[in-house]
N, C-alpha and C positions, 0 to 999 in steps of 0.2 A: 529416584526421579532422574529420567534422561529425555531430552528434549531434542526431536528433530526439528531443525529449521531448512525449509527448502527456499533456495534463492537467496543462501547465506554469503554470497559473495555481492550480493546486490547492495541498494542504498540503505532500504529499512533492514535488509536482513542481517547486513552486517552490525549497524548499530544495536539490533537485538540481542544479536550473539554475546557482543560485548558486554550487554547489560546481565544476560542471565551467568555469565562467566564471573563477573565481578560479584553476583551472589552467591559464589560458588555452586551452580548447576552445572550438571555435566550436559554438553552439548554437542550434538551430531551436526554437521552443515553438510549439506550438498547444493550443487550448482552445477550447471552445464558449461559455465563460461564462454557463452555465445557471444558474438560479435556486433549484437545490435549496437551497443557503443564500446568504448575503448576497453579491452581485455587488460590491459596493461592497469587501468583504474581498479578493475575487481580485483587483480592480484595483489595490488597495494593494499587494498581493503583487507584481503584475507592476511596477508602478512602481519597486519595488526592482531588478528585472531591466534593465528597457529603459534605464536610466543606464548599464549596463555595456559594454564593448565586446565585440563578437561575439555578440550575442543579437541574433535577429530573432524577431518574434511574428506568428502568423496566428490570427484568430479562425476556427476552423473545428471542423466536428463530425467525428470518425472515422465517422461512419455516412455522410458525404456521399462516396462513392467517387469521383465525377468529380474534386472539388477537390485531394482527397488524392493521385491519381494525378499529375495536375498539379505539386502539391507536389514528390512524389518526383523528377519528370523534371526540374525546373527546377532543385531543390538539391543533388542528388547527394549523398544521406545516406549515410552509413558504417556507422552505428550507430543503433539505435532503442530508446528506453525508453517501453513503453508502460504510461502510468498513469492515462489516461482511462477512467473507467469511471463508471456510475451508482453509488455508494456508500450502504451502509447496508443492515444485515439487516432492520431493522423497516419500513423505506422498502418494500423488496421484497415485503413481505407484501401492501401497499395498490396498489402500481404495479408490477406485474410486467413490462408492456410496456416500460416503460422500460429494464430491465435486458436485455432480448430486441435492442432497438435499439443499445444501446451496448456491451454487454459480449458479445454475441455477432455481430452484423452487424458492429459497428465493428470488432471483433477480426478477423474474417475479411478486412476490407479491408486491415488492417495486415500481417496474413501475405501477402496477394497482393502487396501494394506491396513488400514487401521481397523476396519471390521474384524480382519482375521486375525488380528493380532492385540486385541482387547485394549486399545489405546484408549485413554481416561478422558481425554479432551483434544478435538481437533478444532483449531483456531486458523481461521482461513481470510486471506486478503481479498475484500470485495473494492468497491470503489465508488465515491460521488456520482461517476458518470452514469451509474444505473439511474439516476432520477431522469435523464434524457429530457423528454418534453415537459415535465413537471413544472409548473409556475407559481406554486404555493410555496411561500418562504416563512421560516426556514425549512428546509427538508427535513423530513420526518420519517424515522423507520416505520411510524404506523400508518404511512401513506402507501397506496398501490405504486408499483413502478413498473409499468407494463408497456412504456414506448420510449425503448433505446433509440440513440440515433446513430451508434458506430457497432460494429461487429465486437470491438473491445468490451463496451459496456454491456452489449448483450450476452458475451461470455462470460462476464462477472455476474449477471443476474441469473444464468444457467447455472453457476457454481453454486448461488444460494438455494436454488431450487434441488440440485442435486445433493446438496448437503441435507435439506430438511427430509428428502425422502429417505436417505440412512438413517437421520436421527430417528424417524417414524418408525421405520421396518426394522433396526437392528438396536434401537436405543442407543446409537453412537453421540454422545453429546457434542455438537457442532455451534460454534461462534462465529459469524461473519461480522468482519470489519469493514466498513465503507469510509475508506481513506480519502481526505479532501487535500487537494494540491499540497503535497508534501516537500518541504525545502529544507536545507540546512547543509554544514558541512559534508563532504564526501560525496555530496550531492549528484543526479544523473545529467549527463553532459546534453542529453535531449531536452531538459526542463528549460522555462524559462529563463529563471534565475541565472543558471549556467550560460545560456547562450546569450543573454544581455551582459552578461558582465563581463565575457570574452569580447563580445563585439565592441564594448564601449572602451575596453582597455585597448583594442586594436584600432580604434576610431572607424570602425565599419557599421553601417545601417544595422538598426535590429528592426524586426518583422512585427509592427504593431498591428495585431487583429481586432477586427470591429472598431477599427478607429481608436482605440483604446478605451473604449466603453466596455470593457470586460470587468466581470467582478468575480474575484475568487477568495474562497475562504481558506488562506494559504495558514497552513498548519506547519508550526516548527519540528522538527525531527524528534527532538528531546520530548515532546508532549505526545508525538505518536508513540514513542517507546515506553512511556510511562503507562498510556493506555493499554496497550498490548501485553505489557507485563503484568499488570494487574489483572486484564481478562484473562490471561492464561490459567490463573488459579481460581477464577471465580467459574466454575463449571455449570453450566446453564440447566434449569429445572424446568420441567413442563409447565404451564401456564394453567392452574386449574380454574381459571376463569374465560378460559379460550372458548368462543363460540363459531360453529361452523354457521350459525345465523348471521352473525357479524364478525367475519373472520378477520383478524388483526395480523396484518403481513408481517410487523416486528418480531412477533412471539409465536407460540406454539402449545397444542397437547404433548408436543415430543420434547426432549431436551434439546431445545434450538434457539437461539436469540441472535438478532440482528443489531448493531450500535453502529452509529456514525461515530468517527473522530475526526472533529474538524476544530477550528479556533471559535467557531461561534461568531465570527465578525468577518463579513464580507467586506473585501478591501478592492478599490479600482485598480486596473492595470496601472493608469497614470499616476496613481500614488505610489506603488510597488516601485515603478522606474523611476519616479523622482527621489525614492529611499536609495535606490542603487547608486544614483547621480550623487547623492549628498556622500555616501561613504565611501566612493570612488573619487570625488572632489573633480567630476569629469562628467560633461553633459553627453546624452545620448544623440545620435543622429538617426531620426525616426521615420520609417517607411510604413505610412499609415495603409492598411490593407482592410478588404470586408472581413465579417465572419467566415471564420471555415468550416466547410462540410464536417460533420461530427462533431463540434464545439458547441456546448451550452452556454448562452453569454453571462448567467450568473450561477454562482454555488454559495451556500449559505447553511451551516449544519445546526441542526436542533441537538444538542448532547445531553438532553435531560434524562435519558434512561441510563446512559453512562456514568453521570454523576451520581444519579440514585444507587446504582448497583454496585460500582466499584469506588465511588466516592472522589473521583478525580475529574476536572474538565480541565482541556487545554486553556491557555490564555497568553502565551508568547507574545509579545508585541511584533511587529515585523521589523521595526526598527533594529531591536535587537538581533532578532535572526538573521537578518540581511546582513549586519555587522560581522557577525559569528561567521557567516559563508564568506564573506569575502576576506576577513583573516586567513580563513583555511585555504582559500583560492590560491591568494599572494603567495603563502607559505609553501603550497603543494606545488606551483609553477614557477616556484622561485621568481617571484616579480618583486621588485623593490619598490 
């Protein structure tokens, strides 16, 4: 077994590579190390991996078809976890073409390489943002998701559709994972927990959108990794009961499945901020702002299918998760 993890220097990719390596699974990591956020942070994550046996890293962009094809031919990869993507809902409004290159062209290259190299299972990152204007809670993989409100969300929905077509045409087993607001140590500097922690410590105002009335299904990184790890070895089978008369969006007559990975517990932004304040022992200066374009006011994951199929559901309380992040942040940035 040899697993390719794309986006290996990213927040989720780094933790996932470490988990596979700890289980003595050989890992090929690729990442373009772009400067969307601190390249140094990405390099520091990679440094934790390169010291481990069984890890190889290539600096490469999944939009670079030629080099990607050579890598697949050379390395005889059996499983692929595609986490490489241009991230960020808000960034997609200002820089739409970055999403087309990485999330559409790059993903098409991954699908083609998997198809031509007999890959046993492609697992790929989707996002809770695909639920868009859906208001029925909790969000279920069995509900239609046809009204995205950012190009980022649309690109992730496109990935799901592209993967389904390859599963159907070429019997390539594909599993899409809709991640819900991931947080924890080594997290992304553009995410709320990182931004808030930094600003509170520096006694600068934090931007609180929708006047704090946002709700998010914050999901701790260890739970995300456990879910992805288990799904890697759970190859989807066609659903024999699938019917075109009543099409189920979450499964298929092809080897294709979608799962939510969320904490199954929506937390208000105000409670989230209060928990950060508690662990920093410092009050936030809040700048209350309206809901931003592209943002959904609430996310809440139904994880019944995940629990049924791989025997796991996330359940880490935010109090524990935020403390772990703040401990890491203070150590990494040498704050006493």
